[in-house]
N, C-alpha and C positions, 0 to 999 in steps of 0.2 A: 444495647449500647453500654449503658451506665455502667451495668454490672462488669462486664467486658473490661472494661477500663481499671478494676479493682482487682482484677487476676494479675499473677504472677507470669514472666515469660514464657515460663512452661505451661501454664493452664490456658495461656493465649495462645500457644502452637495446637495444645490439642484441639482445642474450639476450632481454629480455621482448618486443621486436619481434616475433623469431623466434618464441618461445612462443605468442604472439597469432596471428600469421599460420598456424601448425600448429595452432592451436586447442588447445593445449595449457594445462593449467594454470601459472600464472605461475609458483608456487613450492612446488611440490609434486609427486611423482612421478605420471605420468598412471596410469589404471586403466581398463582396457577389460573392463567388465561384460558379462555376456550370462547367460543363464538356465540354462547347463550347470556342471555340476560339473566341472571341471578341475584338476589338478595344477600347484602351484606352490611355489615357494621364496618363503617370506613373511618380510620382516625389517623390523624396525624398531629404532632405535638411540634410546637415551636422548638428550635435545637436547644438541646440541655434544659426543656422546659422553663425557659425565660420569658416573664409575662410580657410578650410583645404585644400582644392584643391587649394592652393594659387599658386602654378607655373604653367607654360604651360605643362611642363613634367608629372607633376602629373596628371593634365587633359588630357592630349593626351594619357595616359596610362590608365587612367581610361576610357575614352571613348573607346579605341581599347579592352578592356575586356568587358564592355557594349555591343559592338554592335557583338563581337564573339559569347558572351554567349547567348543575346537573339537572335541569328539568329538560334541559334540550336533548340528554341522552339517556335518562332513566326517570323512574317512580323515586319520589322522596317520600319516607314514612313517617322518620323523626330525626331530630337535629339539637346540636348544642354547641354553642360556640363559648369556650370560657377565654381567661386572659392568655393560657398559656398552649389549649389545644383543643381540637374539636372531636365530634362523633357524628357521622352521618349515617341512619339505616334508609339504604337507597336499594332499589332494584336496576342493578344497572350491567353494561357489558365491560368486564374489569378492565379491558384493551383500551376501548374509547375513556374510561374514568383516568385510566393511567395518563392518557395523552392529557385531556381535560385538566385533571389537578397538577400535573406540570405546569401547565400554561398559568393556571391561577397562583399556584405557588411562585414561579418566577415574577409574576405580575406585582402580587403583593409585596414578596422582599423587596423588588426594587423600589418599590413607593414608600414603604415603612423605613429601607433606610437612607432614603433619600428626605423624608419627615424627621428620621431621627437624627440626620448628621453621621450615620454609622458605614458609610462605605464599606460594601463588602463583609458585611456582617453576616453569620450563618443566619438564615432566620427558619428554616423549615428544617426538621430531619423526615425520612421517607415516611410515606403514609403505610399502615398496616390494613387487612382487610381478612374479614371473619365471615365464612360464609353461614348464614342461617341456617340451620339444621331442619326444624319444624316448626309448628305453630306455637308451641311453648316456649320455644327458644325466640322465637321474632317477637313475642309480647313481653316477655323479659326484658327483652333488649331495647323495647320502646320504654319501659319503666325504668331501666338503669340508664337511658339516655337522659330523662325528662329530669330524674332526678339528681344528675350528676353534680349542677350548679350547688347542689346541700352537701353531695359526698366531698366537693374539694372546698367548702367551708365558705362560699360565696355570698349564699344567703342561706337563711332557716327554713324557707317555704320556697319552691320550684315555682311557685306563680309569680315570685319576684324578681326572677330572671328574666333580663329582655331578651336575650337570645337564643330562645330553644324553641321546639315545637310546644312545649306544654299550655301556653297559651291556645294554639291552634287546635290542640287536642280539647282543652276543658270547653271550648265554642262548640267544636264537632259532636262529642259524646257526652259531655255533661260530667258534673261533679260524681254523682251515683255509679256513673259507667266507669269512669276511671277508678274508682277505690275497689269497684266490683275485679276490674282487671290487674289491679295493685295485690289484692288478696288471693287472686286466683294464679297469678305469674309473677311470683315474690323473685325479688333479685337476689336475695341471700348474699353469696360471695361471687356473685358475677365482678367481671374486670380485675379480681385479685392476681395480681401479679403482671400485669400488664398495663392498667390504666392508672399512674403512680399520681 
């Protein structure tokens, strides 16, 4: 979305022509729906990466809502809620998730715009999904999501960020196991080009 705005008119038309030819949505990430639950990294950002989830209370409330709603349609393995975006690693039916996340985004946009006295402000950009390919990809995704607050310079230690799965993973697996998972499934350049 952001790179598109930097293109000249001819480049923009080329992008749109390609997306039409490939039968992709013109201005949003494509989603490939089927009726089977699969594991995905599910990500969405506040519109233009504005820090709309800028208070701990707002992030905690959003985390609670997401965990509650997604757990009714699937299994959640990891998550992180930051001031301007979130990541969830979950096994879901993507059709059901799309309906659920649309409701959550509408509800939170309405509430936050009311709280911030910013009627009709765009709050969310559409979500993206990345299907997990194998167990290596799964564990690298867990590590990436847990370290995300450090990557985005919110904290220097992932355990200091309240709205993530890092705490439950530490409790469930223990420090030594998490270190082993980190060494066995390194993040490397995970997220490069899409988690800005």
